[in-house]
C-alpha positions as CSV (number, residue, x, y, z in Angstrom):
1,M,-0.3,-0.2,0.2
2,P,1.5,3.6,-1.1
3,A,2.3,6.2,1.8
4,P,-0.3,8.6,2.3
5,K,-0.3,12.2,0.7
6,L,-0.5,14.1,3.9
7,L,-0.7,17.6,4.5
8,I,0.8,19.2,8.4
9,T,-1.0,22.8,8.6
10,G,-0.4,25.5,10.8
11,G,2.2,24.3,13.5
12,R,5.2,25.8,14.5
13,V,7.9,24.1,12.2
14,I,11.4,23.9,14.0
15,D,14.0,22.4,12.3
16,P,17.6,23.5,13.5
17,D,19.7,22.3,10.9
18,T,18.1,24.9,8.8
19,G,17.4,27.7,11.7
20,L,13.8,27.3,10.6
21,D,11.5,28.4,13.2
22,R,8.0,29.6,12.0
23,I,4.5,28.5,11.5
24,T,3.6,27.3,8.1
25,D,2.8,23.7,6.3
26,I,3.9,20.6,5.5
27,A,3.6,18.4,2.7
28,V,4.2,14.9,2.8
29,A,4.0,12.4,0.0
30,D,5.7,9.2,-1.6
31,G,7.3,8.6,1.8
32,R,8.9,11.9,1.5
33,I,8.9,15.9,2.3
34,A,7.1,17.4,-0.8
35,A,6.7,20.8,0.1
36,L,7.5,23.2,2.9
37,G,5.1,26.7,3.0
38,D,2.3,28.9,3.5
39,R,-0.8,27.8,2.8
40,L,-0.1,24.6,0.4
41,D,-2.2,23.1,-1.8
42,R,-4.9,21.1,0.1
43,S,-6.9,19.6,-2.6
44,T,-4.6,16.5,-3.2
45,A,-4.3,15.4,0.3
46,D,-5.3,12.2,1.4
47,R,-5.5,13.5,5.1
48,I,-5.2,17.2,6.1
49,I,-3.6,17.6,10.1
50,D,-4.4,20.6,12.1
51,A,-1.6,21.3,14.0
52,E,-2.5,24.6,15.2
53,G,-0.8,25.0,18.4
54,C,1.7,22.1,18.3
55,I,5.5,21.9,17.5
56,V,5.9,19.8,14.6
57,M,9.9,18.8,14.2
58,P,12.3,16.1,12.6
59,G,11.2,12.4,13.7
60,L,13.0,12.0,16.9
61,I,16.0,10.3,17.6
62,D,16.8,8.2,20.5
63,P,21.0,6.8,20.4
64,H,20.5,5.0,23.3
65,V,17.8,1.9,24.0
66,H,17.4,-1.3,25.0
67,L,15.2,-3.4,23.2
68,R,16.4,-7.0,24.5
69,E,16.4,-9.2,21.6
70,P,17.7,-11.7,20.8
71,G,17.3,-13.3,24.1
72,H,15.2,-11.1,26.8
73,E,11.8,-11.0,24.4
74,H,9.7,-11.1,27.6
75,K,11.0,-7.8,28.0
76,E,11.4,-5.7,25.0
77,T,11.3,-7.0,21.2
78,I,12.6,-5.1,18.5
79,D,8.7,-4.2,17.3
80,S,7.6,-3.6,20.6
81,G,10.3,-1.1,21.6
82,A,9.8,0.7,17.8
83,R,6.2,1.2,18.8
84,A,7.1,2.6,22.6
85,A,9.6,4.8,20.4
86,A,6.6,6.0,18.1
87,A,4.3,6.8,21.0
88,G,7.1,9.0,22.5
89,G,7.8,10.8,18.9
90,F,10.8,9.0,17.7
91,T,11.1,8.1,14.6
92,S,14.5,6.3,14.8
93,V,16.5,4.4,17.8
94,C,19.8,2.6,18.1
95,C,19.6,-0.2,20.0
96,M,22.3,-1.2,22.4
97,P,24.3,-4.7,22.0
98,N,23.7,-6.2,25.7
99,T,21.7,-8.9,24.2
100,L,22.0,-12.4,24.1
101,P,24.3,-13.2,22.8
102,A,25.7,-9.7,22.9
103,L,25.4,-7.7,18.8
104,D,29.1,-8.8,18.3
105,T,29.2,-9.9,14.8
106,P,28.4,-8.6,11.3
107,E,25.3,-11.4,11.1
108,L,23.6,-9.9,14.3
109,V,23.9,-6.5,13.6
110,R,22.3,-8.0,9.9
111,F,19.8,-9.7,12.0
112,I,18.5,-6.8,13.7
113,Y,18.0,-5.0,10.6
114,D,15.8,-7.6,9.0
115,R,13.7,-8.1,12.3
116,A,13.0,-4.1,12.1
117,V,12.0,-3.7,8.5
118,H,8.5,-3.6,9.2
119,A,8.9,-1.5,12.7
120,A,7.2,1.7,13.7
121,A,10.6,3.5,13.9
122,R,14.0,2.7,12.5
123,V,16.2,0.6,14.5
124,F,20.3,1.0,13.9
125,P,21.8,-1.4,15.9
126,V,25.0,-0.2,17.8
127,A,27.9,-3.1,18.2
128,A,29.9,-4.6,21.3
129,A,33.5,-3.3,21.2
130,T,34.7,-6.6,22.9
131,K,33.9,-10.1,22.1
132,G,30.8,-10.9,24.3
133,R,31.3,-7.3,25.9
134,K,33.7,-9.1,28.2
135,G,36.5,-6.5,27.7
136,E,39.3,-8.9,27.1
137,D,39.4,-9.0,23.3
138,P,37.9,-6.3,20.6
139,T,35.8,-7.1,17.6
140,E,35.7,-6.8,14.1
141,F,35.1,-3.1,13.6
142,Q,35.6,-2.9,10.6
143,L,33.5,-6.0,9.6
144,L,30.5,-5.1,11.9
145,A,30.8,-1.0,10.4
146,R,30.3,-2.7,7.2
147,A,27.1,-4.3,8.1
148,G,25.6,-1.4,9.2
149,A,26.9,-0.8,13.1
150,V,26.3,3.0,13.7
151,A,28.2,3.1,16.8
152,F,30.4,0.8,19.1
153,S,29.7,0.1,22.9
154,D,29.7,-2.7,25.4
155,D,27.1,-0.8,27.5
156,G,25.8,-2.2,30.7
157,D,29.6,-2.5,31.2
158,C,32.9,-0.6,31.0
159,I,35.6,-1.2,29.5
160,A,37.8,-1.1,32.4
161,S,41.4,-1.9,31.1
162,A,43.1,1.5,29.9
163,G,45.1,-0.4,27.3
164,M,42.1,-2.3,25.7
165,M,40.0,1.0,25.9
166,A,43.3,2.5,23.8
167,R,42.8,-0.1,21.4
168,V,39.1,0.4,20.9
169,L,39.2,4.4,20.5
170,G,41.8,3.7,17.9
171,M,39.9,0.9,16.0
172,C,36.6,3.5,16.1
173,A,38.8,6.1,14.9
174,H,39.7,4.1,11.8
175,V,36.2,2.9,11.2
176,G,34.7,6.7,11.5
177,K,32.5,5.7,14.5
178,V,32.0,6.7,17.9
179,F,32.8,4.9,20.9
180,M,30.0,5.1,23.9
181,Q,31.1,4.4,27.1
182,H,29.2,3.1,30.2
183,A,31.5,4.7,32.8
184,Q,32.0,2.5,35.6
185,E,35.0,1.6,37.3
186,P,34.1,-1.8,38.5
187,T,36.1,-2.0,41.6
188,M,34.5,0.9,43.3
189,T,31.1,-0.1,42.8
190,R,31.3,-3.8,43.5
191,G,28.0,-4.6,45.3
192,G,26.8,-1.1,44.9
193,V,22.8,-1.1,43.6
194,M,22.4,3.1,44.6
195,H,23.9,6.2,45.0
196,A,26.7,6.1,47.5
197,G,25.2,8.7,50.2
198,P,22.8,8.6,53.4
199,I,20.1,7.1,52.2
200,A,21.6,3.7,51.2
201,S,23.8,3.9,54.5
202,R,20.4,4.0,56.1
203,L,19.0,1.5,54.0
204,G,22.0,-0.6,54.2
205,L,22.3,-0.7,50.4
206,G,25.4,-0.8,48.9
207,G,26.9,2.4,47.7
208,W,27.9,3.4,43.8
209,P,30.0,6.6,44.6
210,R,30.4,9.5,41.9
211,E,33.9,8.8,41.5
212,A,33.6,5.6,39.6
213,E,31.9,7.6,36.7
214,E,34.2,10.4,36.7
215,I,37.4,8.7,37.4
216,I,36.8,6.5,33.8
217,V,35.5,9.5,32.0
218,E,38.9,11.4,33.1
219,R,40.8,8.6,31.4
220,D,38.7,8.0,28.6
221,V,39.2,11.7,27.2
222,R,42.8,11.4,27.4
223,L,43.0,8.5,25.6
224,A,40.5,9.9,22.9
225,R,42.9,12.9,22.6
226,K,45.7,10.4,21.9
227,A,43.5,8.5,19.3
228,S,41.8,11.4,17.9
229,A,38.7,9.5,18.3
230,A,35.0,10.3,18.8
231,Y,33.9,10.1,22.4
232,H,30.6,9.8,23.9
233,V,30.0,9.2,27.9
234,Q,26.3,8.0,28.5
235,H,23.8,8.4,31.1
236,I,26.1,11.1,33.1
237,S,24.9,10.9,36.6
238,S,27.3,13.4,38.0
239,G,28.0,16.9,38.2
240,E,31.3,16.9,38.5
241,T,31.7,14.5,35.0
242,V,29.9,17.4,33.6
243,D,32.9,19.7,34.1
244,I,35.6,17.0,32.9
245,I,33.5,16.9,29.7
246,R,33.0,21.2,29.4
247,R,37.2,21.0,30.1
248,A,37.8,18.0,27.0
249,R,35.9,19.8,24.8
250,A,37.1,22.8,25.4
251,S,40.7,21.1,24.7
252,G,39.7,20.4,21.5
253,I,38.8,17.1,22.4
254,R,36.2,15.4,20.4
255,A,34.1,14.5,23.6
256,T,29.9,14.3,23.9
257,G,28.4,13.9,26.9
258,E,24.4,12.7,27.6
259,A,21.5,13.6,29.5
260,S,18.1,10.8,30.5
261,P,15.2,11.9,31.5
262,H,15.5,10.7,35.2
263,H,19.0,12.5,35.5
264,L,17.3,15.5,34.8
265,H,14.5,14.9,37.6
266,L,15.0,12.4,40.1
267,T,17.2,12.3,42.9
268,H,18.3,8.9,45.0
269,E,15.5,10.1,47.5
270,V,13.5,7.9,44.8
271,C,15.3,4.8,46.2
272,D,13.5,5.2,50.0
273,G,11.4,2.6,50.9
274,Y,13.3,0.2,48.6
275,N,11.6,1.2,46.2
276,T,13.4,-0.9,43.0
277,L,11.6,1.5,40.5
278,G,14.4,4.0,41.6
279,K,16.8,1.3,40.9
280,V,19.3,2.8,37.8
281,N,22.3,2.3,36.4
282,P,24.2,4.8,36.8
283,P,22.2,5.4,39.9
284,L,20.3,8.5,40.3
285,R,22.4,11.2,42.8
286,E,21.5,14.6,44.2
287,A,19.9,17.6,43.6
288,K,22.7,19.4,42.6
289,D,23.9,17.0,40.3
290,V,20.4,17.2,38.5
291,Q,21.2,20.9,38.2
292,A,24.6,20.2,37.3
293,L,23.2,18.1,34.4
294,R,20.7,20.8,33.8
295,A,23.5,23.4,34.0
296,G,25.5,21.7,31.3
297,V,22.7,21.7,28.8
298,A,22.5,24.8,29.2
299,D,25.4,25.8,28.5
300,G,26.2,23.0,25.3
301,T,28.4,20.8,27.2
302,I,25.7,18.2,27.0
303,T,24.7,18.1,23.5
304,I,22.7,14.8,23.3
305,L,19.6,13.3,25.4
306,G,19.1,9.3,25.3
307,T,16.6,7.7,27.6
308,D,18.3,4.5,27.9
309,H,14.8,3.3,27.4
310,A,15.6,-0.3,29.9
311,P,12.6,-2.6,30.3
312,H,12.6,-5.2,33.1
313,S,9.8,-7.4,33.7
314,D,7.4,-6.9,37.0
315,D,8.9,-10.0,38.3
316,E,12.1,-9.0,38.5
317,K,11.2,-5.1,39.9
318,A,9.8,-7.6,42.4
319,L,12.6,-8.7,43.8
320,P,14.8,-7.1,47.0
321,F,16.4,-4.5,45.7
322,E,19.8,-5.9,45.6
323,E,18.6,-8.3,43.3
324,A,16.1,-6.6,41.1
325,P,18.0,-5.1,37.8
326,F,19.1,-1.8,37.0
327,G,17.0,0.4,34.6
328,F,13.8,2.2,33.7
329,I,12.3,2.7,30.5
330,G,11.6,6.0,29.0
331,L,10.3,6.6,25.1
332,E,7.1,7.2,25.7
333,C,7.3,9.7,28.0
334,A,10.8,11.1,27.5
335,L,9.7,14.4,25.3
336,P,7.5,16.0,28.2
337,L,10.1,15.4,30.9
338,Y,13.0,16.8,28.4
339,A,10.4,19.8,28.2
340,E,9.8,20.1,31.8
341,A,13.5,20.0,32.5
342,L,14.8,22.2,30.6
343,V,12.5,24.6,28.4
344,T,9.6,25.3,31.1
345,S,12.3,25.7,33.7
346,G,14.3,28.4,31.6
347,A,17.4,26.1,30.6
348,I,17.3,26.5,27.3
349,D,14.4,27.2,24.5
350,W,12.7,25.0,22.5
351,Q,15.2,25.4,19.2
352,R,17.5,23.8,21.5
353,L,15.5,21.2,22.6
354,V,14.6,19.9,18.7
355,E,18.5,19.7,18.1
356,L,19.2,18.3,21.0
357,L,16.9,15.2,20.2
358,T,17.6,15.4,16.1
359,T,20.5,17.1,14.3
360,A,23.1,16.2,17.1
361,P,21.9,12.5,17.5
362,A,21.9,12.3,13.9
363,K,25.4,13.6,13.5
364,L,27.0,11.8,16.4
365,C,25.7,8.2,14.9
366,G,26.2,9.5,10.9
367,L,22.4,9.3,10.4
368,D,22.8,12.8,8.7
369,S,24.3,11.2,6.0
370,D,21.1,9.3,5.2
371,G,19.1,12.8,5.6
372,L,17.5,11.9,9.1
373,G,17.4,14.3,11.7
374,K,16.0,17.4,9.7
375,I,13.4,18.3,7.5
376,A,14.4,18.8,4.0
377,I,12.0,19.0,0.7
378,G,13.3,15.6,-0.8
379,G,14.2,14.3,2.2
380,S,12.7,11.1,4.5
381,A,9.1,11.9,5.7
382,D,10.2,11.5,9.3
383,V,8.0,13.9,11.7
384,S,6.9,14.3,15.0
385,V,4.1,16.4,16.5
386,F,3.9,17.6,19.8
387,D,1.0,19.4,21.7
388,P,2.5,21.6,24.6
389,A,-0.8,22.0,26.1
390,L,-1.7,18.4,26.2
391,D,-1.3,17.8,30.2
392,W,-2.2,13.7,30.5
393,R,-1.1,11.6,33.3
394,L,1.1,8.5,32.5
395,A,-1.0,5.0,33.1
396,V,-0.1,1.8,31.9
397,E,-2.4,1.7,28.8
398,D,0.1,4.8,27.8
399,L,3.0,2.3,27.1
400,K,3.3,0.3,24.4
401,G,6.3,-1.7,25.1
402,R,6.1,-4.9,27.0
403,S,7.4,-3.2,30.6
404,R,6.1,-0.8,32.8
405,N,9.4,-0.1,35.0
406,T,9.2,3.1,35.4
407,P,8.9,5.7,38.5
408,F,7.3,8.4,36.4
409,L,4.0,6.2,36.6
410,G,0.8,8.1,37.5
411,R,2.8,11.3,37.1
412,V,0.8,14.5,35.5
413,L,3.1,15.2,32.1
414,H,2.6,18.3,30.5
415,G,2.9,18.4,26.8
416,R,2.8,14.8,24.7
417,S,3.5,13.2,21.4
418,V,0.5,13.4,19.2
419,L,1.6,12.5,15.8
420,T,4.4,10.7,14.4
421,V,5.3,9.8,10.9
422,C,8.2,7.5,9.7
423,C,9.0,7.0,6.3
424,G,5.9,8.8,5.3
425,I,3.9,6.2,7.3
426,I,1.7,7.6,10.5
427,T,3.4,4.9,13.2
428,H,1.6,7.1,15.6
429,D,-1.9,9.1,15.9
430,L,-3.7,11.1,18.5
431,M,-4.9,14.1,16.2
432,P,-8.8,14.4,15.2
433,V,-8.9,13.5,11.7
434,R,-10.0,15.8,8.5
435,I,-10.6,14.4,5.6
436,A,-9.2,16.7,2.6
437,T,-12.2,15.6,0.2
438,T,-15.0,17.0,2.9
439,L,-13.3,20.4,3.3
């Protein structure tokens, strides 16, 4: 079935790639952006979408999700994760390699693409940097890149060996791909299940100190300078890590950092009462870290936003705190949480927020060469429409993935993704229908 001809009218169209920010129309035909301008012809549209009062932007890109396939399909699959992405306004996601088996061969990279052919969002695999993610032997970087890996990471585990890290960064530089680090010095976090602070002490739980993140990042930026490699810190939790990246960038190192919705909103207090929905890696920290992360976004140190969408079953999260897995889901509710933390707070404006969610992650993972992350005539019709005036309470029925492990469940959110278009196909739709022939 051919993609419908759509006309999105009257919305505030923001495209950071060109600096566009004005109320205008977008026409979509044959899976492409056919036209962009005021009062476009309505006569040929199969459907007109009235976006008055809404923000219309390129399809959102999340460079950090866990889709659990292969190996843990009871938590999430590529198909269910893509549906969750579409519900949150995302048209592209990059899936991490901590699957079973790990995404460490060209065959497994191609498996991801094959499974995602009919998914509601584009899915791009991030390949493991070491075999089995064990940190001991490097994978075949050239073959993995040729198979379609958009980045490399051992996410879920840190590459603890400085020697191995230096080799990995050198190979990333050789194939022109970014390395994404889960920064966690393992000898400092053994037995750590939440932020090392007064709440962990009172609950008798092992602490995971900030320094374990900061030490790895400090080491890595030095190695990245030597290798002339692109280096990216995932899910930053510590304010001092922001400072390290700020200094590295100022000295010319190709270092980037990423903030997740939960680290921009929540503190370790969520874990009080042994609440496993507050257990995440790296852990929720203190209010000063939340403020430092927001400040890092505001001054341009943090250039990427990523959800770290990490599904787990109810049974797993019902285990005792020490045994329950780390992680939250995040795709369906990320955009209103980002907007609240960063735009409503006054840290940045909408143009900057859209950049953090579109053009910046597209460039990080080399997706800009495919025309993603922008609205361009002739380019792929990946479009996200967000209604900033729509208040709603996050409920289980709003979650399109297979898991519901989020501390934001029941929270009133301000603004909602109301339409997602991927490759010209509507993959998420909360908009009222207006048919062109009836106007």
